[in-house]
gemmi code that builds the backbone of each chain (N, CA, C; Angstrom):
import gemmi

chains = {
    "A": [
        ("MET", (20.416, 120.539, 75.553), (21.445, 119.125, 74.281), (22.725, 119.634, 74.870)),
        ("ILE", (23.947, 118.467, 75.489), (25.130, 119.452, 75.445), (25.553, 118.326, 74.492)),
        ("ARG", (27.238, 119.135, 74.134), (28.102, 118.475, 73.688), (29.147, 118.310, 73.994)),
        ("VAL", (29.741, 117.510, 74.053), (31.744, 117.791, 74.431), (32.500, 116.631, 72.963)),
        ("GLN", (33.308, 117.472, 72.284), (33.508, 117.077, 70.920), (34.759, 117.230, 70.709)),
        ("ARG", (36.003, 116.373, 69.703), (36.936, 116.855, 69.368), (36.609, 117.669, 67.898)),
        ("ASP", (35.552, 117.404, 66.764), (35.943, 117.268, 65.592), (34.725, 119.479, 66.045)),
        ("ILE", (35.094, 119.654, 65.069), (34.509, 120.835, 64.304), (32.726, 120.812, 64.081)),
        ("PHE", (32.233, 122.059, 64.368), (30.643, 122.256, 64.061), (29.947, 123.026, 63.121)),
        ("ASN", (28.961, 122.901, 62.938), (29.021, 123.865, 61.997), (27.659, 124.195, 62.172)),
        ("ILE", (27.682, 125.683, 62.581), (26.805, 126.682, 63.202), (25.535, 126.240, 62.562)),
        ("GLY", (24.889, 126.586, 61.509), (23.876, 126.901, 60.723), (23.480, 125.462, 60.876)),
        ("ASP", (23.914, 124.270, 60.802), (23.686, 122.971, 60.870), (23.180, 122.392, 62.539)),
        ("GLU", (23.585, 123.258, 63.008), (22.814, 123.219, 64.937), (21.841, 123.390, 64.561)),
        ("ILE", (21.679, 125.230, 64.405), (20.436, 125.916, 64.514), (19.110, 125.551, 64.066)),
        ("ASN", (19.418, 124.872, 62.794), (18.443, 124.121, 61.583), (17.723, 122.910, 62.882)),
        ("ALA", (19.160, 121.780, 63.393), (18.533, 121.209, 63.733), (17.630, 121.480, 64.714)),
        ("LEU", (18.009, 122.419, 65.688), (17.168, 122.809, 66.801), (15.610, 122.962, 66.481)),
        ("THR", (15.207, 124.192, 65.642), (14.687, 124.758, 64.976), (13.610, 124.290, 64.012)),
        ("GLU", (14.116, 122.749, 63.386), (13.037, 121.923, 62.411), (12.121, 121.560, 62.772)),
        ("ALA", (11.128, 121.681, 62.027), (9.987, 120.958, 62.240), (9.155, 121.672, 63.756)),
        ("ARG", (9.541, 122.699, 63.751), (8.463, 123.579, 65.404), (8.205, 124.778, 64.660)),
        ("THR", (6.932, 125.115, 64.752), (6.414, 126.147, 64.630), (6.218, 127.815, 65.794)),
        ("ASP", (6.722, 126.646, 66.976), (6.707, 127.944, 68.272), (7.580, 128.416, 68.531)),
        ("ILE", (8.696, 128.238, 68.053), (9.366, 129.218, 68.439), (9.829, 130.619, 67.658)),
        ("GLY", (9.474, 131.406, 68.816), (9.449, 132.881, 68.355), (11.349, 133.560, 68.152)),
        ("ALA", (12.457, 133.036, 69.070), (13.842, 133.479, 68.659), (14.517, 132.282, 68.919)),
        ("VAL", (15.399, 132.866, 68.396), (17.090, 131.870, 68.300), (17.840, 132.758, 68.219)),
        ("VAL", (18.400, 132.980, 69.455), (20.027, 133.476, 69.789), (21.552, 132.339, 69.794)),
        ("SER", (22.499, 132.382, 68.646), (23.143, 131.930, 69.622), (24.602, 132.744, 69.171)),
        ("PHE", (25.490, 131.807, 70.008), (26.731, 132.771, 70.406), (27.960, 131.411, 70.052)),
        ("THR", (28.636, 131.468, 69.211), (29.821, 130.683, 68.638), (31.811, 131.764, 69.199)),
        ("GLY", (32.008, 130.809, 69.993), (33.643, 131.301, 70.418), (34.346, 130.750, 69.530)),
        ("LEU", (35.303, 131.926, 68.711), (36.401, 131.572, 68.349), (37.731, 131.240, 68.489)),
        ("VAL", (38.775, 130.801, 68.103), (40.112, 130.889, 68.473), (41.118, 132.031, 67.874)),
        ("ARG", (41.151, 133.028, 68.892), (41.844, 134.676, 68.044), (43.245, 134.295, 67.925)),
        ("ASP", (43.915, 134.794, 67.098), (45.420, 134.845, 66.674), (45.976, 135.961, 67.412)),
        ("PHE", (45.152, 136.493, 68.758), (46.194, 137.209, 69.563), (45.400, 137.028, 70.623)),
        ("ASN", (46.324, 137.345, 72.151), (46.383, 137.460, 73.491), (47.099, 137.947, 74.099)),
        ("GLU", (46.425, 139.424, 74.522), (47.372, 140.289, 75.811), (48.628, 140.918, 75.428)),
        ("GLY", (48.423, 140.622, 74.090), (49.462, 141.545, 73.340), (50.860, 141.033, 72.767)),
        ("THR", (50.252, 139.597, 72.203), (51.210, 138.330, 72.322), (50.062, 137.909, 70.683)),
        ("SER", (50.901, 137.317, 69.021), (50.526, 136.426, 68.909), (50.039, 134.594, 69.161)),
        ("VAL", (49.091, 134.224, 69.218), (48.747, 133.306, 69.364), (48.465, 132.184, 67.606)),
        ("THR", (49.283, 131.112, 67.537), (49.350, 130.427, 66.237), (48.916, 128.974, 66.719)),
        ("GLY", (48.603, 128.417, 67.616), (47.470, 127.375, 67.696), (46.616, 127.457, 69.356)),
        ("LEU", (45.484, 126.321, 69.655), (45.242, 126.716, 70.856), (45.244, 124.801, 71.420)),
        ("THR", (44.942, 124.509, 72.716), (44.793, 123.233, 72.856), (43.813, 123.369, 74.292)),
        ("LEU", (42.928, 122.445, 73.985), (41.748, 122.570, 74.506), (41.526, 121.219, 75.522)),
        ("GLU", (42.141, 121.336, 76.929), (42.338, 120.183, 77.788), (40.762, 120.297, 78.589)),
        ("HIS", (40.387, 118.766, 79.001), (38.772, 119.173, 79.807), (38.818, 117.713, 80.468)),
        ("TYR", (37.935, 117.565, 81.566), (38.016, 116.701, 82.584), (36.794, 115.496, 82.029)),
        ("PRO", (37.366, 115.023, 81.175), (35.591, 113.314, 80.532), (34.939, 113.223, 82.040)),
        ("GLY", (33.615, 113.340, 81.537), (32.731, 113.175, 82.745), (32.165, 114.177, 83.939)),
        ("MET", (33.503, 115.553, 84.148), (33.158, 115.933, 85.254), (32.403, 117.802, 83.964)),
        ("THR", (33.053, 118.049, 83.719), (32.669, 118.879, 82.116), (31.303, 118.320, 81.618)),
        ("GLU", (30.926, 117.313, 81.349), (29.531, 116.846, 81.152), (28.384, 117.535, 82.408)),
        ("ARG", (28.614, 116.717, 83.266), (27.989, 117.224, 84.808), (28.210, 118.954, 84.965)),
        ("GLU", (28.842, 119.334, 84.718), (28.795, 120.685, 84.962), (27.794, 121.348, 83.584)),
        ("LEU", (28.245, 121.129, 82.873), (27.526, 121.638, 81.043), (26.337, 121.217, 81.571)),
        ("LYS", (25.269, 119.991, 81.579), (24.388, 119.706, 82.144), (23.525, 120.713, 83.483)),
        ("LYS", (24.374, 120.879, 84.482), (23.938, 122.040, 85.164), (23.697, 123.055, 84.718)),
        ("ILE", (24.468, 123.741, 84.273), (24.540, 124.883, 83.919), (23.378, 124.773, 82.808)),
        ("GLU", (23.030, 124.433, 81.871), (21.827, 123.986, 81.151), (20.828, 124.104, 81.859)),
        ("ALA", (20.790, 123.586, 82.641), (19.289, 122.955, 83.885), (18.665, 124.339, 84.560)),
        ("GLU", (19.647, 125.044, 85.130), (19.946, 126.387, 85.558), (19.232, 127.097, 84.699)),
        ("ALA", (20.101, 127.537, 83.612), (19.314, 128.232, 82.419), (17.808, 127.824, 82.080)),
        ("CYS", (17.370, 127.099, 81.873), (16.021, 126.147, 82.453), (15.042, 126.691, 83.025)),
        ("ARG", (15.751, 126.890, 83.889), (15.046, 127.047, 85.239), (15.003, 128.520, 85.393)),
        ("ARG", (15.621, 129.540, 84.640), (15.673, 130.979, 85.252), (14.871, 131.890, 84.011)),
        ("TRP", (15.098, 130.772, 82.830), (14.055, 131.881, 81.608), (13.227, 130.984, 80.803)),
        ("ASN", (12.845, 131.225, 80.113), (11.110, 130.611, 79.167), (12.137, 129.871, 77.982)),
        ("LEU", (13.323, 128.984, 77.901), (13.651, 128.380, 76.964), (12.498, 127.178, 76.281)),
        ("GLN", (12.488, 126.946, 75.142), (11.809, 126.190, 74.689), (13.189, 124.410, 74.428)),
        ("ASP", (14.453, 125.221, 73.841), (15.143, 124.720, 73.485), (16.704, 125.500, 74.099)),
        ("CYS", (17.696, 124.577, 73.836), (18.549, 124.936, 74.106), (19.634, 124.199, 74.255)),
        ("CYS", (20.980, 124.495, 73.612), (22.409, 123.768, 73.004), (23.809, 124.173, 73.465)),
        ("ILE", (24.582, 123.444, 73.898), (25.468, 124.141, 74.258), (26.959, 123.055, 73.525)),
        ("ILE", (27.537, 122.969, 72.627), (28.285, 122.162, 72.318), (30.081, 122.744, 72.448)),
        ("HIS", (31.100, 122.166, 73.354), (32.184, 122.436, 73.387), (33.332, 121.718, 72.964)),
        ("ARG", (34.487, 121.884, 72.360), (35.187, 121.312, 71.445), (36.225, 121.171, 72.504)),
        ("TYR", (37.001, 120.232, 72.520), (38.714, 120.246, 72.629), (39.537, 119.464, 72.273)),
        ("GLY", (40.753, 119.690, 72.510), (41.955, 118.967, 71.233), (42.832, 120.560, 71.023)),
        ("ASP", (43.085, 120.068, 69.655), (44.153, 120.974, 69.102), (43.710, 121.967, 67.684)),
        ("MET", (43.655, 123.442, 67.793), (42.601, 123.902, 67.334), (43.650, 125.000, 66.439)),
        ("VAL", (43.013, 126.234, 66.038), (43.929, 126.687, 65.159), (43.072, 128.367, 64.861)),
        ("PRO", (43.879, 129.497, 64.928), (42.904, 130.545, 64.632), (41.895, 130.384, 63.832)),
        ("GLY", (40.979, 130.868, 64.096), (39.724, 131.146, 62.815), (38.703, 129.832, 63.534)),
        ("ASP", (38.516, 128.812, 64.266), (38.398, 127.477, 64.367), (37.088, 128.041, 65.524)),
        ("PRO", (36.115, 127.546, 65.182), (35.250, 127.605, 66.579), (35.426, 126.662, 67.749)),
        ("ILE", (35.217, 126.581, 68.811), (35.468, 126.153, 70.322), (34.377, 126.067, 70.811)),
        ("VAL", (33.153, 127.176, 70.278), (32.461, 126.541, 71.958), (30.971, 127.273, 71.080)),
        ("LEU", (29.927, 126.442, 71.482), (28.017, 127.545, 70.519), (27.383, 126.848, 71.843)),
        ("VAL", (26.667, 128.110, 71.643), (25.667, 128.328, 72.417), (24.332, 128.147, 71.553)),
        ("ILE", (23.365, 127.784, 72.305), (22.201, 128.406, 71.387), (20.488, 128.220, 72.409)),
        ("THR", (20.322, 129.366, 72.045), (18.779, 129.655, 73.123), (17.757, 129.695, 71.964)),
        ("ALA", (17.040, 129.137, 72.374), (14.893, 129.501, 71.630), (14.172, 129.258, 72.464)),
        ("SER", (13.727, 130.735, 72.633), (12.040, 131.011, 73.088), (11.193, 131.254, 72.821)),
        ("PRO", (10.087, 131.835, 73.136), (8.996, 132.147, 72.451), (9.154, 133.579, 72.317)),
        ("HIS", (10.007, 134.266, 72.740), (10.220, 135.832, 72.656), (12.078, 136.357, 72.889)),
        ("ARG", (11.993, 137.677, 72.423), (13.375, 137.069, 72.478), (14.694, 137.325, 73.509)),
        ("GLN", (13.571, 137.946, 74.371), (14.708, 138.627, 75.785), (15.247, 137.398, 76.474)),
        ("ASP", (14.392, 136.195, 76.694), (14.964, 135.074, 77.102), (15.948, 134.602, 76.871)),
        ("ALA", (15.375, 134.293, 74.954), (16.565, 133.869, 75.045), (18.322, 134.384, 74.293)),
        ("PHE", (17.916, 136.206, 74.837), (19.354, 136.334, 74.425), (20.141, 136.761, 76.319)),
        ("ASP", (18.967, 136.496, 77.159), (19.409, 136.492, 78.543), (19.957, 135.248, 78.688)),
        ("ALA", (19.396, 133.788, 78.059), (19.896, 133.279, 78.338), (21.498, 132.573, 78.355)),
        ("ALA", (21.361, 133.242, 76.852), (22.777, 132.779, 76.181), (23.354, 133.529, 76.278)),
        ("SER", (23.750, 134.848, 77.040), (24.782, 135.663, 77.871), (25.501, 134.669, 79.141)),
        ("PHE", (24.330, 134.130, 80.020), (24.212, 133.546, 80.856), (25.069, 132.343, 81.241)),
        ("LEU", (24.599, 131.757, 79.675), (25.377, 130.155, 79.270), (26.937, 130.497, 79.120)),
        ("MET", (27.258, 131.676, 78.509), (28.345, 131.503, 78.772), (29.391, 131.538, 79.454)),
        ("ASP", (28.720, 132.625, 80.362), (29.031, 133.405, 81.522), (29.641, 132.468, 82.860)),
        ("TRP", (28.387, 131.536, 82.559), (28.626, 130.301, 84.073), (29.538, 129.319, 83.252)),
        ("LEU", (30.091, 129.157, 81.977), (30.754, 127.846, 81.654), (31.848, 128.470, 81.520)),
        ("LYS", (32.392, 129.162, 81.544), (33.143, 130.257, 81.078), (34.301, 129.592, 82.928)),
        ("THR", (33.453, 130.428, 84.087), (34.017, 130.107, 85.136), (34.055, 128.477, 85.971)),
        ("LYS", (33.110, 127.883, 85.552), (32.350, 126.376, 85.792), (32.652, 125.396, 84.942)),
        ("ALA", (32.988, 125.499, 84.155), (33.038, 123.697, 82.909), (34.902, 123.319, 83.405)),
        ("PRO", (34.874, 122.358, 83.226), (36.413, 122.004, 83.802), (37.430, 122.139, 82.305)),
        ("PHE", (37.391, 123.141, 81.112), (38.380, 123.147, 80.666), (39.670, 124.595, 80.635)),
        ("TRP", (40.136, 123.340, 80.170), (41.728, 124.579, 80.021), (42.377, 124.718, 78.823)),
        ("LYS", (42.495, 126.154, 78.503), (43.304, 126.411, 77.356), (45.074, 126.282, 77.842)),
        ("GLN", (45.321, 125.869, 76.140), (46.946, 126.329, 76.211), (47.019, 127.044, 75.083)),
        ("GLU", (47.616, 128.056, 74.903), (48.392, 129.118, 73.616), (49.775, 128.351, 73.025)),
        ("SER", (49.771, 128.395, 72.131), (51.280, 128.306, 71.247), (51.352, 129.414, 70.493)),
        ("ASP", (52.687, 129.468, 70.768), (53.234, 131.261, 69.910), (54.221, 130.432, 68.614)),
        ("GLU", (54.110, 131.662, 67.456), (55.076, 130.812, 66.439), (56.577, 130.480, 66.822)),
        ("THR", (56.590, 130.813, 67.858), (58.044, 130.344, 68.288), (58.128, 128.639, 68.665)),
        ("GLY", (56.842, 128.411, 69.024), (56.721, 127.560, 69.769), (56.456, 126.896, 70.832)),
        ("GLN", (56.694, 128.070, 71.763), (56.671, 127.941, 73.206), (55.038, 128.167, 73.534)),
        ("SER", (54.407, 127.305, 74.244), (53.265, 127.099, 74.648), (52.728, 127.497, 76.615)),
        ("ASP", (52.003, 128.087, 76.622), (51.599, 128.478, 77.495), (50.037, 128.674, 78.102)),
        ("TRP", (49.419, 128.146, 79.149), (48.634, 128.063, 79.818), (47.678, 128.658, 80.147)),
        ("VAL", (46.160, 129.139, 79.622), (45.588, 130.590, 79.485), (45.418, 130.860, 81.134)),
        ("LYS", (46.036, 132.050, 81.378), (45.059, 132.814, 82.944), (43.424, 132.802, 83.226)),
        ("GLU", (43.125, 132.700, 84.506), (41.816, 132.931, 84.461), (41.626, 134.470, 84.619)),
        ("ARG", (40.414, 135.092, 83.882), (40.480, 136.647, 83.525), (39.762, 136.744, 85.137)),
        ("GLN", (39.957, 138.097, 85.221), (39.221, 138.866, 86.327), (37.440, 139.404, 85.395)),
        ("SER", (37.651, 139.635, 84.514), (36.377, 139.915, 83.587), (35.829, 139.003, 83.701)),
        ("ASP", (36.357, 137.494, 83.536), (35.604, 136.089, 83.689), (34.813, 136.198, 84.999)),
        ("LEU", (35.169, 136.499, 85.759), (34.623, 136.569, 87.394), (33.353, 136.744, 87.208)),
        ("ASP", (33.950, 138.458, 86.689), (33.115, 139.674, 87.114), (31.718, 139.272, 86.266)),
        ("ALA", (31.483, 138.696, 85.247), (30.826, 138.216, 84.277), (29.867, 137.623, 84.945)),
        ("ALA", (30.127, 136.484, 85.809), (29.625, 135.257, 85.817), (29.026, 135.690, 87.475)),
        ("ARG", (29.371, 136.987, 87.892), (29.064, 137.432, 88.807), (27.759, 137.831, 89.345)),
        ("ARG", (27.351, 138.306, 88.043), (26.190, 139.096, 87.731), (24.886, 138.528, 88.104)),
        ("TRP", (25.303, 136.917, 87.513), (24.459, 136.010, 87.551), (23.964, 136.048, 88.683)),
        ("THR", (24.331, 136.018, 89.667), (24.496, 135.510, 91.184), (23.246, 136.305, 91.816)),
        ("PRO", (22.022, 135.643, 92.197), (21.080, 136.730, 92.986), (22.010, 137.639, 93.938)),
        ("LYS", (21.393, 138.685, 93.666), (21.922, 139.165, 95.542), (21.013, 139.411, 96.292)),
        ("THR", (21.522, 139.006, 97.519), (21.121, 138.965, 98.996), (21.116, 139.239, 99.707)),
    ],
    "B": [
        ("MET", (42.437, 104.931, 96.225), (41.786, 106.453, 95.908), (42.227, 107.060, 94.317)),
        ("LYS", (40.988, 107.515, 93.326), (41.941, 107.833, 92.534), (42.441, 109.110, 92.222)),
        ("ILE", (43.361, 109.531, 92.040), (43.806, 111.534, 92.057), (44.160, 111.707, 90.650)),
        ("LEU", (43.597, 112.891, 90.149), (43.836, 113.362, 88.571), (44.169, 114.216, 88.748)),
        ("TYR", (45.112, 114.827, 88.146), (45.571, 116.154, 87.410), (45.402, 116.757, 86.340)),
        ("PHE", (45.115, 118.065, 86.120), (44.369, 118.479, 84.827), (45.741, 119.996, 84.676)),
        ("ALA", (46.023, 120.789, 83.252), (46.626, 121.586, 83.039), (48.055, 121.586, 83.622)),
        ("TRP", (48.167, 122.704, 84.235), (49.398, 123.062, 84.611), (49.713, 121.862, 85.537)),
        ("LEU", (49.229, 121.530, 86.467), (49.804, 120.554, 87.726), (49.773, 119.146, 87.171)),
        ("LYS", (49.083, 119.255, 86.018), (49.793, 117.817, 85.093), (50.888, 117.413, 84.301)),
        ("THR", (51.267, 119.020, 84.102), (52.663, 119.066, 82.921), (53.722, 119.560, 84.288)),
        ("LYS", (53.311, 120.016, 85.767), (54.507, 120.355, 86.379), (55.015, 119.185, 87.060)),
        ("LEU", (53.435, 118.317, 87.620), (53.784, 116.808, 88.305), (54.054, 115.628, 87.259)),
        ("GLN", (54.082, 116.239, 85.945), (54.277, 115.221, 84.775), (53.957, 113.801, 85.526)),
        ("ILE", (52.075, 113.862, 85.973), (51.211, 112.603, 86.044), (50.171, 112.952, 85.810)),
        ("SER", (49.387, 112.091, 85.203), (47.756, 112.855, 84.836), (46.908, 111.931, 85.750)),
        ("GLU", (47.520, 110.913, 86.619), (46.251, 110.020, 87.341), (47.455, 109.484, 87.753)),
        ("GLU", (47.030, 109.316, 89.138), (47.774, 107.988, 89.929), (46.665, 107.458, 91.099)),
        ("ASP", (47.013, 105.977, 91.700), (45.912, 105.563, 92.623), (46.569, 105.656, 93.591)),
        ("ILE", (46.319, 106.228, 94.765), (46.571, 106.018, 96.344), (45.471, 105.420, 97.205)),
        ("SER", (46.334, 104.839, 98.039), (45.326, 104.262, 99.340), (45.052, 105.177, 100.286)),
        ("TRP", (43.354, 104.409, 100.561), (43.108, 105.626, 101.854), (43.641, 104.980, 102.653)),
        ("SER", (43.996, 106.037, 104.078), (44.350, 105.860, 105.368), (44.016, 107.368, 106.220)),
        ("GLN", (44.160, 106.872, 106.830), (43.845, 107.943, 108.613), (44.383, 109.174, 108.130)),
        ("GLU", (45.817, 109.312, 107.451), (46.894, 110.535, 106.939), (45.923, 110.859, 106.138)),
        ("VAL", (45.419, 110.603, 104.802), (44.890, 111.105, 103.838), (42.915, 110.946, 103.668)),
        ("ALA", (42.580, 110.724, 105.133), (41.426, 110.803, 105.513), (40.185, 111.877, 104.832)),
        ("ASP", (40.776, 113.106, 104.860), (40.201, 114.383, 103.861), (41.182, 115.312, 103.288)),
        ("ILE", (41.183, 115.809, 102.770), (40.913, 116.609, 101.531), (42.156, 117.691, 102.272)),
        ("ASP", (42.018, 118.519, 103.456), (43.126, 119.201, 104.127), (44.557, 117.879, 104.372)),
        ("GLY", (43.992, 116.402, 104.788), (45.108, 115.124, 105.307), (45.856, 115.327, 103.592)),
        ("LEU", (44.972, 115.099, 102.650), (45.408, 115.271, 101.213), (46.443, 115.905, 101.067)),
        ("VAL", (46.591, 117.515, 101.280), (46.669, 117.970, 100.817), (48.561, 118.388, 101.443)),
        ("ARG", (48.090, 118.370, 102.868), (49.219, 117.887, 103.910), (50.206, 116.662, 103.419)),
        ("TRP", (50.178, 115.642, 103.195), (50.345, 114.603, 102.622), (51.119, 114.499, 100.856)),
        ("MET", (50.742, 115.450, 100.159), (51.247, 116.037, 98.881), (52.114, 116.635, 99.569)),
        ("ARG", (52.233, 117.748, 99.827), (52.973, 118.432, 100.179), (54.330, 117.868, 100.504)),
        ("ALA", (54.398, 116.828, 101.368), (55.221, 116.447, 101.617), (55.703, 115.318, 100.877)),
        ("ARG", (55.542, 115.343, 99.977), (55.722, 114.260, 98.758), (57.663, 114.579, 97.664)),
        ("GLY", (57.257, 115.952, 98.053), (58.845, 116.275, 97.713), (58.546, 118.001, 97.205)),
        ("PRO", (59.757, 118.644, 96.819), (59.879, 120.387, 96.709), (58.607, 120.591, 95.185)),
        ("VAL", (58.679, 119.571, 94.439), (57.334, 120.316, 93.457), (56.026, 119.893, 93.878)),
        ("PHE", (55.932, 118.995, 95.008), (54.871, 119.096, 95.316), (54.221, 119.911, 96.084)),
        ("ASP", (55.349, 120.421, 97.010), (54.895, 121.013, 97.947), (54.816, 122.688, 97.682)),
        ("GLU", (56.171, 122.709, 96.758), (55.121, 124.475, 96.097), (54.241, 124.188, 95.290)),
        ("ILE", (53.655, 122.921, 94.311), (52.705, 123.535, 93.559), (51.054, 123.161, 95.244)),
        ("PHE", (51.417, 122.448, 95.806), (50.300, 122.397, 97.214), (50.560, 123.491, 98.236)),
        ("SER", (51.019, 124.632, 97.896), (51.714, 125.373, 98.931), (50.322, 126.894, 98.841)),
        ("ASP", (50.109, 126.576, 97.628), (48.969, 127.567, 97.006), (47.817, 127.188, 96.636)),
        ("LEU", (46.744, 127.396, 97.780), (45.671, 126.658, 97.342), (44.573, 127.493, 96.519)),
        ("ASP", (44.878, 128.769, 96.303), (43.855, 129.826, 96.001), (43.922, 129.858, 94.353)),
        ("VAL", (45.453, 129.050, 93.887), (45.322, 128.542, 92.362), (44.714, 127.097, 92.250)),
        ("ILE", (44.027, 126.551, 92.911), (44.029, 125.410, 92.867), (42.388, 124.638, 93.042)),
        ("ARG", (41.858, 124.350, 92.421), (40.265, 124.014, 92.377), (40.621, 122.775, 92.475)),
        ("ILE", (39.597, 121.974, 93.478), (39.225, 120.470, 93.752), (37.972, 120.271, 93.577)),
        ("ALA", (37.716, 118.842, 93.118), (36.700, 118.325, 93.034), (36.997, 116.929, 93.581)),
        ("VAL", (35.465, 116.694, 94.183), (35.577, 115.078, 94.504), (34.569, 114.601, 94.014)),
        ("ASN", (34.691, 113.138, 93.506), (33.964, 112.504, 92.456), (32.622, 113.336, 91.685)),
        ("GLN", (33.699, 114.264, 91.144), (33.364, 115.087, 89.909), (32.387, 116.457, 90.582)),
        ("GLU", (32.843, 116.529, 91.794), (31.917, 118.416, 92.074), (32.542, 118.785, 92.588)),
        ("TYR", (32.793, 119.879, 92.419), (33.673, 120.822, 93.353), (33.766, 121.312, 94.212)),
        ("VAL", (34.771, 121.637, 95.273), (34.559, 121.018, 96.381), (35.076, 122.265, 97.200)),
        ("THR", (35.014, 123.149, 98.494), (35.257, 124.092, 98.498), (35.511, 123.798, 100.516)),
        ("GLY", (36.946, 123.855, 101.082), (36.905, 123.872, 102.534), (36.957, 122.035, 102.619)),
        ("ASN", (37.240, 121.838, 103.474), (37.563, 120.467, 103.505), (36.472, 119.116, 103.959)),
        ("LEU", (37.088, 118.355, 103.460), (35.565, 117.110, 103.598), (36.188, 115.765, 103.134)),
        ("SER", (35.523, 115.142, 104.248), (36.288, 113.678, 104.444), (36.187, 112.775, 103.050)),
        ("LEU", (37.161, 111.458, 102.718), (37.106, 110.661, 101.695), (36.933, 109.406, 102.446)),
        ("THR", (36.757, 108.867, 101.146), (36.827, 107.426, 101.509), (37.527, 106.475, 99.940)),
        ("GLU", (37.614, 105.443, 100.559), (38.417, 104.871, 99.642), (37.560, 104.355, 98.102)),
        ("GLY", (38.113, 104.924, 96.791), (36.723, 105.294, 95.682), (36.420, 106.317, 95.476)),
        ("ASP", (37.285, 107.037, 96.299), (36.732, 108.242, 95.687), (37.836, 109.212, 94.314)),
        ("GLU", (37.182, 109.527, 93.766), (38.489, 110.426, 92.577), (38.493, 111.519, 92.933)),
        ("ILE", (39.442, 112.194, 93.175), (39.668, 113.968, 93.706), (40.438, 114.638, 92.560)),
        ("ALA", (40.324, 115.437, 92.131), (40.995, 115.745, 90.556), (41.485, 117.418, 91.311)),
        ("PHE", (43.010, 117.669, 91.190), (43.342, 118.909, 90.923), (43.691, 120.042, 89.879)),
        ("PHE", (42.919, 120.811, 89.955), (43.577, 121.554, 88.557), (43.266, 123.187, 89.206)),
        ("PRO", (43.849, 124.238, 87.895), (43.931, 124.721, 87.851), (42.227, 125.923, 87.714)),
        ("PRO", (42.052, 127.048, 88.098), (41.084, 127.657, 87.714), (40.909, 127.273, 85.912)),
        ("VAL", (39.237, 127.169, 85.549), (38.645, 126.642, 84.189), (39.393, 128.188, 83.421)),
        ("THR", (39.004, 127.530, 82.076), (39.951, 129.003, 81.354), (39.122, 128.272, 80.143)),
        ("GLY", (37.810, 128.018, 79.849), (37.247, 127.553, 78.614), (36.290, 128.783, 78.206)),
        ("GLY", (35.549, 128.112, 77.406), (34.606, 129.185, 76.461), (35.174, 129.730, 75.099)),
    ],
}
model = gemmi.Model(1)
for chain_id, residues in chains.items():
    chain = gemmi.Chain(chain_id)
    for i, (resn, *xyz) in enumerate(residues, 1):
        res = gemmi.Residue()
        res.name, res.seqid = resn, gemmi.SeqId(i, " ")
        for name, pos in zip(("N", "CA", "C"), xyz):
            atom = gemmi.Atom()
            atom.name, atom.element = name, gemmi.Element(name[0])
            atom.pos, atom.b_iso = gemmi.Position(*pos), 0.0
            res.add_atom(atom)
        chain.add_residue(res)
    model.add_chain(chain)
structure = gemmi.Structure()
structure.add_model(model)
structure.setup_entities()
């Protein structure tokens, strides 16, 4: 399940919704990305996330399908917000459920790594002076995503 | 064809979306980029370095050249920074 929304989400509610009325799930892993109040040494007072409606959903569905193909997942959830946020706000939530923990751990890690380099979202940070800057792509994110590329 | 711009491309060009007619000149991505660069100094500056621009046609990433047809949706944007 993928969801792109402006509204804040509740992590507990989302995990409950996924596990409710099921007794076959052995492991649930969740990752939540939050707005930090600093980036590269400067303070951050606000974050605006822009996305490409339509393509965002398509990319997230592809990433989810790839995770389900690679690991034994019983369920999978990706929620990503857009719009204006402040430090402490949740931005993204990934939940994976599997019979045994390793699949859920690995799939959650994969989902985040691929999402960060493929899903068309762009962050714009603002500081206390009111100045805003578009966040630049990070080499560490590209390296993290590359880990999941099959070696040929 | 529908052209979309996101993030700093949108800010710099002060356009988020526009329609352009298909012609032989913009029959593929390479042609469209050449056409963009000829529109003025701001366009020229932005489209001179394709390493910092990602391109999607009909909401799918494109690398290299690709033929375009009337009705296509072409998006230009910087490397993504979500998550």
